Short mmCIF file of the C-alpha atoms (twelve columns), coordinates in Angstrom:
data_MODEL
# 
_entry.id   MODEL 
# 
loop_
_atom_site.group_PDB 
_atom_site.id 
_atom_site.type_symbol 
_atom_site.label_atom_id 
_atom_site.label_alt_id 
_atom_site.label_comp_id 
_atom_site.label_asym_id 
_atom_site.label_seq_id 
_atom_site.Cartn_x 
_atom_site.Cartn_y 
_atom_site.Cartn_z 
_atom_site.pdbx_PDB_model_num 
ATOM 1   C CA . MET A 1   71.930  95.585  100.166 1 
ATOM 2   C CA . ASP A 2   70.745  92.138  101.222 1 
ATOM 3   C CA . TRP A 3   70.498  91.168  104.892 1 
ATOM 4   C CA . GLY A 4   73.345  88.661  104.579 1 
ATOM 5   C CA . MET A 5   75.646  91.307  103.133 1 
ATOM 6   C CA . LYS A 6   74.733  93.758  105.912 1 
ATOM 7   C CA . ASP A 7   75.248  91.076  108.551 1 
ATOM 8   C CA . ARG A 8   78.716  90.176  107.299 1 
ATOM 9   C CA . LEU A 9   79.799  93.807  107.157 1 
ATOM 10  C CA . ALA A 10  78.422  94.407  110.660 1 
ATOM 11  C CA . ARG A 11  80.560  91.563  111.969 1 
ATOM 12  C CA . ILE A 12  83.651  93.409  110.748 1 
ATOM 13  C CA . ILE A 13  82.707  97.078  111.197 1 
ATOM 14  C CA . LYS A 14  81.144  97.050  114.641 1 
ATOM 15  C CA . PRO A 15  77.744  98.818  114.775 1 
ATOM 16  C CA . ALA A 16  78.389  100.230 118.261 1 
ATOM 17  C CA . THR A 17  81.194  102.470 116.992 1 
ATOM 18  C CA . GLY A 18  81.019  102.118 113.217 1 
ATOM 19  C CA . ARG A 19  84.697  101.153 113.292 1 
ATOM 20  C CA . THR A 20  86.969  98.120  113.122 1 
ATOM 21  C CA . VAL A 21  90.394  96.850  114.139 1 
ATOM 22  C CA . MET A 22  91.415  94.274  111.573 1 
ATOM 23  C CA . LEU A 23  94.580  92.251  112.066 1 
ATOM 24  C CA . ALA A 24  96.429  91.608  108.804 1 
ATOM 25  C CA . VAL A 25  98.385  88.349  108.612 1 
ATOM 26  C CA . ASP A 26  98.196  87.709  104.860 1 
ATOM 27  C CA . HIS A 27  101.725 88.939  104.096 1 
ATOM 28  C CA . GLY A 28  103.108 85.479  103.371 1 
ATOM 29  C CA . TYR A 29  101.238 85.200  100.076 1 
ATOM 30  C CA . PHE A 30  103.932 87.304  98.408  1 
ATOM 31  C CA . LEU A 31  106.577 87.909  101.119 1 
ATOM 32  C CA . GLY A 32  106.911 84.386  102.496 1 
ATOM 33  C CA . PRO A 33  107.862 83.873  106.177 1 
ATOM 34  C CA . VAL A 34  108.445 87.482  107.260 1 
ATOM 35  C CA . ARG A 35  109.826 88.258  110.718 1 
ATOM 36  C CA . ASN A 36  107.453 87.271  113.546 1 
ATOM 37  C CA . LEU A 37  105.160 85.527  111.070 1 
ATOM 38  C CA . GLU A 38  107.398 82.510  110.504 1 
ATOM 39  C CA . GLN A 39  104.980 80.406  112.581 1 
ATOM 40  C CA . PRO A 40  101.585 82.017  111.946 1 
ATOM 41  C CA . ARG A 41  99.652  80.169  114.651 1 
ATOM 42  C CA . ARG A 42  102.030 81.369  117.375 1 
ATOM 43  C CA . THR A 43  101.616 84.957  116.155 1 
ATOM 44  C CA . ILE A 44  97.860  84.854  115.672 1 
ATOM 45  C CA . GLU A 45  96.597  83.102  118.800 1 
ATOM 46  C CA . PRO A 46  97.555  85.718  121.444 1 
ATOM 47  C CA . LEU A 47  96.129  88.538  119.306 1 
ATOM 48  C CA . LEU A 48  92.839  86.965  118.222 1 
ATOM 49  C CA . PRO A 49  90.866  87.973  121.348 1 
ATOM 50  C CA . TYR A 50  91.535  91.656  120.591 1 
ATOM 51  C CA . ALA A 51  90.917  91.682  116.822 1 
ATOM 52  C CA . ASP A 52  87.552  92.604  115.313 1 
ATOM 53  C CA . ALA A 53  88.496  90.661  112.181 1 
ATOM 54  C CA . LEU A 54  91.437  88.743  110.781 1 
ATOM 55  C CA . MET A 55  92.686  89.223  107.206 1 
ATOM 56  C CA . LEU A 56  94.470  86.132  105.967 1 
ATOM 57  C CA . THR A 57  94.888  83.577  103.188 1 
ATOM 58  C CA . ARG A 58  93.023  80.328  102.686 1 
ATOM 59  C CA . GLY A 59  96.020  78.209  103.666 1 
ATOM 60  C CA . ILE A 60  96.650  80.028  106.931 1 
ATOM 61  C CA . LEU A 61  92.953  79.970  107.840 1 
ATOM 62  C CA . ARG A 62  92.719  76.221  107.347 1 
ATOM 63  C CA . ASN A 63  95.986  75.341  109.072 1 
ATOM 64  C CA . CYS A 64  96.617  77.991  111.713 1 
ATOM 65  C CA . VAL A 65  93.237  79.162  113.054 1 
ATOM 66  C CA . ASP A 66  90.966  76.939  115.107 1 
ATOM 67  C CA . ALA A 67  87.320  76.774  114.090 1 
ATOM 68  C CA . GLY A 68  84.945  78.305  116.575 1 
ATOM 69  C CA . THR A 69  87.052  81.353  117.420 1 
ATOM 70  C CA . GLY A 70  84.084  83.630  116.699 1 
ATOM 71  C CA . VAL A 71  86.323  86.222  115.032 1 
ATOM 72  C CA . PRO A 72  85.183  87.131  111.496 1 
ATOM 73  C CA . MET A 73  87.614  86.303  108.706 1 
ATOM 74  C CA . VAL A 74  88.448  88.454  105.682 1 
ATOM 75  C CA . LEU A 75  89.884  86.139  103.053 1 
ATOM 76  C CA . ARG A 76  92.528  87.254  100.579 1 
ATOM 77  C CA . MET A 77  91.346  86.187  97.144  1 
ATOM 78  C CA . SER A 78  94.133  87.572  94.943  1 
ATOM 79  C CA . GLY A 79  97.743  86.559  94.393  1 
ATOM 80  C CA . GLY A 80  100.050 84.912  91.892  1 
ATOM 81  C CA . ASN A 81  103.024 87.193  92.504  1 
ATOM 82  C CA . SER A 82  106.032 87.386  94.832  1 
ATOM 83  C CA . ILE A 83  108.462 89.947  96.159  1 
ATOM 84  C CA . VAL A 84  111.209 88.492  93.935  1 
ATOM 85  C CA . GLY A 85  109.049 88.585  90.818  1 
ATOM 86  C CA . LYS A 86  109.176 91.210  88.091  1 
ATOM 87  C CA . ASP A 87  105.955 93.079  88.930  1 
ATOM 88  C CA . LEU A 88  103.843 92.815  92.081  1 
ATOM 89  C CA . SER A 89  100.804 94.095  90.196  1 
ATOM 90  C CA . ASN A 90  100.542 90.932  88.091  1 
ATOM 91  C CA . GLU A 91  97.820  89.356  90.236  1 
ATOM 92  C CA . GLY A 92  94.872  87.124  89.512  1 
ATOM 93  C CA . ILE A 93  91.996  85.676  91.535  1 
ATOM 94  C CA . THR A 94  93.384  82.647  93.366  1 
ATOM 95  C CA . VAL A 95  90.363  81.418  95.349  1 
ATOM 96  C CA . ALA A 96  86.910  80.421  94.125  1 
ATOM 97  C CA . VAL A 97  84.054  82.354  95.722  1 
ATOM 98  C CA . LYS A 98  82.380  79.030  96.543  1 
ATOM 99  C CA . ASP A 99  85.417  78.139  98.641  1 
ATOM 100 C CA . ALA A 100 85.120  81.440  100.504 1 
ATOM 101 C CA . VAL A 101 81.499  80.547  101.225 1 
ATOM 102 C CA . ARG A 102 82.509  77.058  102.402 1 
ATOM 103 C CA . LEU A 103 85.042  78.657  104.725 1 
ATOM 104 C CA . ASN A 104 82.258  80.875  106.111 1 
ATOM 105 C CA . VAL A 105 84.302  84.065  105.815 1 
ATOM 106 C CA . ALA A 106 82.805  87.491  106.439 1 
ATOM 107 C CA . ALA A 107 84.351  89.224  103.421 1 
ATOM 108 C CA . MET A 108 86.705  88.725  100.499 1 
ATOM 109 C CA . ALA A 109 89.756  90.927  99.830  1 
ATOM 110 C CA . LEU A 110 91.511  91.663  96.579  1 
ATOM 111 C CA . SER A 111 94.293  94.071  95.576  1 
ATOM 112 C CA . ILE A 112 94.053  96.617  92.782  1 
ATOM 113 C CA . TYR A 113 97.084  98.368  91.286  1 
ATOM 114 C CA . VAL A 114 95.949  101.635 89.755  1 
ATOM 115 C CA . GLY A 115 98.527  103.100 87.391  1 
ATOM 116 C CA . SER A 116 100.509 99.872  87.034  1 
ATOM 117 C CA . GLU A 117 101.198 97.775  83.956  1 
ATOM 118 C CA . TYR A 118 98.477  95.375  85.097  1 
ATOM 119 C CA . GLU A 119 95.933  97.996  86.174  1 
ATOM 120 C CA . HIS A 120 93.197  96.730  83.816  1 
ATOM 121 C CA . GLN A 121 93.703  93.133  84.892  1 
ATOM 122 C CA . THR A 122 93.391  93.912  88.600  1 
ATOM 123 C CA . LEU A 123 90.371  96.173  88.129  1 
ATOM 124 C CA . MET A 124 88.617  93.477  86.124  1 
ATOM 125 C CA . ASN A 125 89.498  91.019  88.917  1 
ATOM 126 C CA . LEU A 126 87.698  93.329  91.340  1 
ATOM 127 C CA . SER A 127 84.643  93.664  89.118  1 
ATOM 128 C CA . LYS A 128 84.401  89.904  88.695  1 
ATOM 129 C CA . LEU A 129 84.749  89.281  92.430  1 
ATOM 130 C CA . VAL A 130 82.067  91.858  93.255  1 
ATOM 131 C CA . ASP A 131 79.692  90.256  90.738  1 
ATOM 132 C CA . GLU A 132 80.220  86.775  92.151  1 
ATOM 133 C CA . GLY A 133 80.083  87.997  95.735  1 
ATOM 134 C CA . GLU A 134 76.685  89.555  95.146  1 
ATOM 135 C CA . GLU A 135 75.291  86.103  94.401  1 
ATOM 136 C CA . TYR A 136 76.195  84.945  97.911  1 
ATOM 137 C CA . GLY A 137 75.785  88.139  99.923  1 
ATOM 138 C CA . MET A 138 79.561  88.315  100.345 1 
ATOM 139 C CA . PRO A 139 81.148  91.799  100.666 1 
ATOM 140 C CA . VAL A 140 84.420  92.687  98.977  1 
ATOM 141 C CA . LEU A 141 87.325  94.672  100.417 1 
ATOM 142 C CA . ALA A 142 89.420  96.372  97.738  1 
ATOM 143 C CA . VAL A 143 93.053  96.953  98.704  1 
ATOM 144 C CA . THR A 144 94.681  99.912  96.944  1 
ATOM 145 C CA . ALA A 145 98.117  98.364  96.576  1 
ATOM 146 C CA . VAL A 146 101.100 100.356 95.345  1 
ATOM 147 C CA . GLY A 147 103.604 97.540  94.867  1 
ATOM 148 C CA . LYS A 148 107.166 98.706  95.398  1 
ATOM 149 C CA . GLU A 149 106.370 102.320 94.453  1 
ATOM 150 C CA . LEU A 150 105.788 103.776 97.919  1 
ATOM 151 C CA . GLU A 151 105.997 107.342 96.626  1 
ATOM 152 C CA . LYS A 152 102.493 106.888 95.201  1 
ATOM 153 C CA . ARG A 153 101.002 107.323 98.661  1 
ATOM 154 C CA . ASP A 154 99.657  110.840 98.225  1 
ATOM 155 C CA . ALA A 155 96.095  112.129 98.450  1 
ATOM 156 C CA . ARG A 156 95.666  112.601 94.709  1 
ATOM 157 C CA . TYR A 157 96.676  109.035 93.840  1 
ATOM 158 C CA . LEU A 158 94.868  107.388 96.741  1 
ATOM 159 C CA . SER A 159 91.674  109.365 96.059  1 
ATOM 160 C CA . LEU A 160 91.765  108.095 92.489  1 
ATOM 161 C CA . ALA A 161 92.364  104.474 93.505  1 
ATOM 162 C CA . CYS A 162 89.765  104.462 96.296  1 
ATOM 163 C CA . ARG A 163 87.104  106.115 94.164  1 
ATOM 164 C CA . ILE A 164 87.640  103.648 91.322  1 
ATOM 165 C CA . ALA A 165 87.357  100.756 93.783  1 
ATOM 166 C CA . ALA A 166 84.081  102.142 95.128  1 
ATOM 167 C CA . GLU A 167 82.753  102.823 91.628  1 
ATOM 168 C CA . LEU A 168 83.404  99.196  90.670  1 
ATOM 169 C CA . GLY A 169 81.361  98.008  93.644  1 
ATOM 170 C CA . ALA A 170 83.784  97.400  96.515  1 
ATOM 171 C CA . HIS A 171 81.891  97.503  99.803  1 
ATOM 172 C CA . PHE A 172 84.848  98.894  101.747 1 
ATOM 173 C CA . VAL A 173 88.395  99.877  100.861 1 
ATOM 174 C CA . LYS A 174 91.794  99.437  102.469 1 
ATOM 175 C CA . THR A 175 94.261  102.196 101.673 1 
ATOM 176 C CA . TYR A 176 97.207  104.111 103.080 1 
ATOM 177 C CA . TYR A 177 97.191  107.118 105.342 1 
ATOM 178 C CA . CYS A 178 98.668  110.251 103.771 1 
ATOM 179 C CA . ASP A 179 98.788  114.011 104.144 1 
ATOM 180 C CA . GLU A 180 95.336  115.530 103.484 1 
ATOM 181 C CA . PHE A 181 93.763  112.133 104.117 1 
ATOM 182 C CA . GLU A 182 90.401  113.797 104.753 1 
ATOM 183 C CA . LYS A 183 90.234  114.466 100.986 1 
ATOM 184 C CA . VAL A 184 90.560  110.745 100.316 1 
ATOM 185 C CA . VAL A 185 87.779  109.973 102.802 1 
ATOM 186 C CA . LYS A 186 85.407  112.609 101.406 1 
ATOM 187 C CA . SER A 187 85.846  111.426 97.827  1 
ATOM 188 C CA . CYS A 188 85.136  107.750 98.608  1 
ATOM 189 C CA . PRO A 189 81.482  106.801 99.214  1 
ATOM 190 C CA . VAL A 190 82.277  103.545 101.049 1 
ATOM 191 C CA . PRO A 191 84.100  103.010 104.371 1 
ATOM 192 C CA . LEU A 192 87.886  103.263 104.387 1 
ATOM 193 C CA . VAL A 193 90.279  101.375 106.642 1 
ATOM 194 C CA . ILE A 194 93.973  102.167 106.671 1 
ATOM 195 C CA . ALA A 195 96.872  99.810  106.177 1 
ATOM 196 C CA . GLY A 196 99.719  99.858  108.644 1 
ATOM 197 C CA . GLY A 197 102.238 99.424  105.849 1 
ATOM 198 C CA . PRO A 198 105.888 98.517  106.506 1 
ATOM 199 C CA . LYS A 199 107.137 98.488  110.101 1 
ATOM 200 C CA . LEU A 200 107.436 102.098 111.236 1 
ATOM 201 C CA . ASN A 201 110.401 103.485 113.184 1 
ATOM 202 C CA . THR A 202 108.578 103.552 116.519 1 
ATOM 203 C CA . GLU A 203 105.371 102.253 118.056 1 
ATOM 204 C CA . LEU A 204 104.401 105.874 118.696 1 
ATOM 205 C CA . ASP A 205 104.481 106.488 114.922 1 
ATOM 206 C CA . ALA A 206 101.974 103.664 114.390 1 
ATOM 207 C CA . LEU A 207 99.701  104.963 117.146 1 
ATOM 208 C CA . LYS A 208 99.803  108.456 115.643 1 
ATOM 209 C CA . ILE A 209 98.914  107.234 112.155 1 
ATOM 210 C CA . ALA A 210 95.955  105.270 113.529 1 
ATOM 211 C CA . HIS A 211 94.788  108.272 115.567 1 
ATOM 212 C CA . ASP A 212 95.146  110.775 112.726 1 
ATOM 213 C CA . ALA A 213 93.405  108.497 110.248 1 
ATOM 214 C CA . ILE A 214 90.425  108.000 112.561 1 
ATOM 215 C CA . LYS A 215 90.283  111.737 113.192 1 
ATOM 216 C CA . CYS A 216 90.153  112.304 109.425 1 
ATOM 217 C CA . GLY A 217 87.246  109.881 108.998 1 
ATOM 218 C CA . ALA A 218 88.737  106.416 108.517 1 
ATOM 219 C CA . ARG A 219 86.498  103.655 109.817 1 
ATOM 220 C CA . GLY A 220 89.322  101.629 111.244 1 
ATOM 221 C CA . VAL A 221 92.667  99.992  110.593 1 
ATOM 222 C CA . ASP A 222 93.908  96.790  109.038 1 
ATOM 223 C CA . MET A 223 97.310  96.611  110.681 1 
ATOM 224 C CA . GLY A 224 99.853  93.819  110.611 1 
ATOM 225 C CA . ARG A 225 103.592 94.353  111.007 1 
ATOM 226 C CA . ASN A 226 103.195 97.353  113.287 1 
ATOM 227 C CA . ILE A 227 101.346 95.074  115.703 1 
ATOM 228 C CA . TRP A 228 102.969 91.644  115.494 1 
ATOM 229 C CA . GLN A 229 106.493 92.956  114.911 1 
ATOM 230 C CA . SER A 230 106.149 95.091  118.041 1 
ATOM 231 C CA . LYS A 231 108.079 94.009  121.129 1 
ATOM 232 C CA . ASN A 232 104.696 93.904  122.871 1 
ATOM 233 C CA . PRO A 233 102.140 92.781  120.252 1 
ATOM 234 C CA . VAL A 234 99.221  92.306  122.670 1 
ATOM 235 C CA . GLY A 235 99.807  95.689  124.258 1 
ATOM 236 C CA . MET A 236 100.037 97.258  120.813 1 
ATOM 237 C CA . ILE A 237 96.738  95.872  119.532 1 
ATOM 238 C CA . LYS A 238 95.043  96.921  122.782 1 
ATOM 239 C CA . ALA A 239 96.389  100.453 122.334 1 
ATOM 240 C CA . ILE A 240 95.247  100.584 118.703 1 
ATOM 241 C CA . LYS A 241 91.821  99.310  119.739 1 
ATOM 242 C CA . ALA A 242 91.530  102.073 122.345 1 
ATOM 243 C CA . ILE A 243 92.236  104.675 119.654 1 
ATOM 244 C CA . VAL A 244 89.762  103.190 117.190 1 
ATOM 245 C CA . HIS A 245 86.855  102.316 119.473 1 
ATOM 246 C CA . GLN A 246 87.325  104.613 122.470 1 
ATOM 247 C CA . ASN A 247 88.752  107.720 120.760 1 
ATOM 248 C CA . ALA A 248 91.849  107.509 122.954 1 
ATOM 249 C CA . SER A 249 94.524  110.118 122.302 1 
ATOM 250 C CA . VAL A 250 98.012  109.120 121.209 1 
ATOM 251 C CA . LYS A 251 99.304  109.892 124.716 1 
ATOM 252 C CA . GLU A 252 96.590  107.788 126.344 1 
ATOM 253 C CA . ALA A 253 97.270  104.877 124.000 1 
ATOM 254 C CA . ALA A 254 101.019 105.183 124.574 1 
ATOM 255 C CA . ARG A 255 100.480 105.100 128.352 1 
ATOM 256 C CA . MET A 256 98.329  102.008 127.936 1 
ATOM 257 C CA . LEU A 257 101.060 100.354 125.870 1 
ATOM 258 C CA . GLU A 258 103.746 101.242 128.401 1 
ATOM 259 C CA . GLY A 259 101.574 100.031 131.263 1 
ATOM 260 C CA . SER A 260 101.066 96.724  129.489 1 
ATOM 261 C CA . ARG A 261 104.808 96.442  128.934 1 
ATOM 262 C CA . SER A 262 105.527 97.151  132.598 1 
ATOM 263 C CA . ALA A 263 103.010 94.549  133.728 1 
ATOM 264 C CA . LYS A 264 104.887 91.879  131.755 1 
ATOM 265 C CA . ARG A 265 108.159 92.540  133.576 1 
# 
């Protein structure tokens, strides 16, 4: 692996802990203005100081994030679908790699839909992006998307999707937490980060998923709605960061979150 590739990955996955807290704000590319992300800049700015990396689209990066923040950016490179469309898996590459280089991002992200009608198309998208990224020392994050079929989130399916992503050259993989998640981790030779997924019932549920995933070997989280749809987004990202980088327990993180909430009153 070239020095530039290693450097970009090290900006995201911090060498001191080997872990990362990524903040996902790319939801608008297929969901539009979801709750608490109607005005992206207002959502992003208070959370940026606590994020190890930001995952977002080209349009939001250019219009809603000030240059010079120092936070590494992971740029979504795939799209072409919407929540009201027929099939979420019908994605293509929407950003030229040269534009990602011009934007000085730390990595490129692309979704794959294993087992979908457009499986082949999305896997070829990944292969192409990895090939082009190698020319510029640009790592690729593969996202094991499941579309609207949430029941696919089991260890057997996710192990298959993550392994295929790694085999095709992804440098790290974003996937879902599931029962027997340690099997998914062991079968994937590149770092895994977990998605937060849809907003969970309670903040404690999100803290527990982050804790259990790290305990099973995940290298971090890429969480969105369970942070910025929280009633206390800054407190939530601080609590998640304590779990990821300081090995805080769920109880310790929950106390930190409650303390942050009390301080705001």
